[in-house]
PAZAPA-4460 file (N, C-alpha, C; in steps of 0.05 Angstrom, whole numbers, plus 32768, in hexadecimal, padded with zeros to 4 digits):
% residues 74
    n_x    n_y    n_z   ca_x   ca_y   ca_z    c_x    c_y    c_z   seq   type   mol
   800D   7F04   8195   8008   7F18   81A9   801F   7F2C   81AB     1      M     A
   8038   7F22   81A8   804F   7F34   81AA   804F   7F4A   8196     2      G     A
   8048   7F44   817D   8047   7F58   8168   8032   7F6D   816F     3      I     A
   801B   7F65   8178   8006   7F78   817F   800E   7F8A   8196     4      L     A
   801B   7F7E   81AB   8024   7F8E   81C1   8039   7FA2   81B8     5      V     A
   804B   7F9A   81A6   805E   7FAD   819B   8051   7FC3   818C     6      T     A
   803B   7FBD   817E   802C   7FD1   816F   8020   7FE7   8180     7      G     A
   801E   7FE2   819A   8014   7FF6   81AD   8027   800D   81B0     8      L     A
   8040   800A   81A8   8055   801E   81AC   8055   8034   8198     9      K     A
   804A   802F   8180   804A   8044   816B   802E   804E   8166    10      A     A
   802B   8068   8165   8010   8073   8161   8003   8069   8147    11      Q     A
   8013   8065   8132   8007   805C   8119   7FFB   8040   811A    12      S     A
   8005   8030   812D   7FFB   8014   812F   7FEB   8010   8149    13      S     A
   7FE6   8025   8158   7FD8   8022   8172   7FBC   8017   816F    14      L     A
   7FAC   8023   815E   7F90   8019   815B   7F8E   7FFD   8151    15      R     A
   7F9D   7FF6   813B   7F9C   7FDA   8132   7FA6   7FC6   8147    16      P     A
   7FBA   7FCE   8157   7FC5   7FBD   816C   7FAF   7FB8   8181    17      A     A
   7FA2   7FCD   8189   7F8C   7FCA   819E   7F76   7FB8   8193    18      I     A
   7F6E   7FBC   817A   7F59   7FAC   816E   7F62   7F8F   816D    19      E     A
   7F7B   7F8A   8165   7F85   7F6E   8164   7F86   7F61   8180    20      G     A
   7F8F   7F70   8194   7F90   7F66   81AF   7F73   7F61   81B9    21      L     A
   7F61   7F72   81B2   7F45   7F6E   81BA   7F3B   7F54   81AF    22      N     A
   7F42   7F4E   8195   7F3A   7F35   8189   7F45   7F1D   8198    23      G     A
   7F5E   7F1F   81A0   7F6B   7F09   81AF   7F5D   7F04   81CA    24      L     A
   7F58   7F1A   81D8   7F4D   7F19   81F3   7F30   7F0F   81F2    25      V     A
   7F21   7F16   81DE   7F05   7F0F   81DD   7EFF   7EF4   81D0    26      T     A
   7F14   7EE7   81C5   7F10   7ECC   81BA   7F10   7EB8   81D0    27      T     A
   7EFA   7EA9   81D3   7EF7   7E97   81EA   7F0E   7E82   81E9    28      P     A
   7F19   7E7D   8201   7F2D   7E68   8206   7F47   7E6B   81F6    29      D     A
   7F4D   7E82   81EC   7F66   7E86   81DD   7F7D   7E8D   81F0    30      L     A
   7F78   7EA0   8202   7F8C   7EA8   8215   7F84   7EA0   8232    31      L     A
   7F99   7E9A   8242   7F92   7E95   825E   7F90   7EAF   826D    32      D     A
   7F88   7EAD   8286   7F84   7EC5   8296   7F9D   7ED7   8299    33      D     A
   7FB4   7ECA   829B   7FCD   7ED9   829E   7FD3   7EE8   8284    34      Q     A
   7FCF   7EDC   826D   7FD4   7EEA   8254   7FC0   7F01   8250    35      E     A
   7FA7   7EFD   8257   7F93   7F12   8255   7F9B   7F2A   8267    36      I     A
   7FA4   7F24   827F   7FAD   7F38   8292   7FC5   7F48   8286    37      G     A
   7FD7   7F3A   8279   7FEE   7F47   826C   7FE5   7F5A   8257    38      F     A
   7FD3   7F52   8246   7FC8   7F63   8230   7FBB   7F7B   823C    39      V     A
   7FAA   7F78   824F   7F9B   7F8E   825B   7FAF   7FA2   8268    40      V     A
   7FC3   7F97   8276   7FD7   7FA9   8282   7FE6   7FB9   826D    41      Q     A
   7FEE   7FAD   8257   7FFD   7FBB   8242   7FEB   7FD1   8236    42      K     A
   7FD2   7FCA   8230   7FC0   7FDE   8224   7FBB   7FF4   8238    43      V     A
   7FB6   7FEE   8251   7FB2   8003   8265   7FCA   8015   8268    44      N     A
   7FE2   8009   8267   7FFB   8019   8268   7FFC   802D   8252    45      D     A
   7FF5   8025   823A   7FF6   8037   8223   7FE1   804D   8225    46      V     A
   7FC9   8045   822C   7FB3   8058   822E   7FB9   806D   8244    47      I     A
   7FC3   8064   825B   7FC9   8076   8271   7FE0   8089   826B    48      S     A
   7FF2   8081   8259   8009   8091   8252   8005   80A4   823B    49      S     A
   7FEE   80A1   822D   7FE9   80B1   8216   7FD4   80C7   821C    50      Q     A
   7FD4   80DB   820C   7FC0   80F0   820E   7FA5   80E5   8204    51      E     A
   7F90   80F2   820C   7F75   80E9   8204   7F71   80E7   81E6    52      E     A
   7F7E   80F8   81D6   7F79   80F9   81BA   7F88   80E4   81A9    53      G     A
   7F98   80D3   81B4   7FA8   80C1   81A4   7F97   80AF   8193    54      V     A
   7F82   80A4   819E   7F70   8093   818F   7F59   80A2   8182    55      L     A
   7F58   80BB   8186   7F42   80CB   817C   7F2A   80CB   818F    56      G     A
   7F2D   80BD   81A5   7F18   80BC   81B9   7F23   80B0   81D3    57      A     A
   7F15   80B4   81E8   7F1D   80A7   8202   7F17   8089   8200    58      R     A
   7F29   8079   8209   7F26   805C   820A   7F25   8053   8226    59      C     A
   7F14   8040   822C   7F14   8033   8246   7F14   8015   8242    60      S     A
   7F22   8008   8254   7F25   7FEB   8252   7F1D   7FDF   826D    61      F     A
   7F0F   7FC9   826C   7F08   7FBD   8286   7F04   7F9F   8281    62      S     A
   7F0A   7F8F   8296   7F06   7F73   8295   7EEB   7F6D   82A3    63      L     A
   7EDB   7F5D   8296   7EC1   7F56   82A1   7EC0   7F38   82A6    64      L     A
   7EBC   7F2F   82BE   7EBA   7F12   82C4   7EA0   7F08   82B8    65      P     A
   7E9D   7EEE   82B2   7EB0   7EDA   82B7   7EC2   7ED5   829E    66      P     A
   7EBC   7EE1   8287   7ECB   7EDB   826F   7EE2   7EED   8269    67      G     A
   7EE9   7F00   827B   7EFF   7F12   8278   7EFE   7F1F   825C    68      F     A
   7EE8   7F2D   8256   7EE5   7F3C   823D   7EF3   7F57   823F    69      S     A
   7F01   7F5E   822A   7F0E   7F78   8229   7EFA   7F8B   821B    70      L     A
   7EF1   7F9F   8229   7EDE   7FB2   821E   7EED   7FCB   8216    71      I     A
   7EEA   7FD3   81FC   7EF7   7FEB   81F2   7EE1   7FFF   81EB    72      I     A
   7EE1   8016   81F8   7ECE   802A   81F1   7EDD   8041   81E4    73      S     A
   7ED6   8047   81CB   7EE3   805C   81BC   7ED0   8074   81BA    74      L     A
***
């Protein structure tokens, strides 16, 4: 998870990092609620600090109960 979060800092690795984190978050029983919250916070921080065009599209992230799924809309 640390490498993927670090990947959020460079534009060249941003999309692969988000895709990798999405895989971690959506894998059942892999991360606990606190870890999922950490991932979502880091991704939201990056998205809110970047211009709309960084990923080539607007991205939105949301947690959906009960499975805490990370939804990425590109």
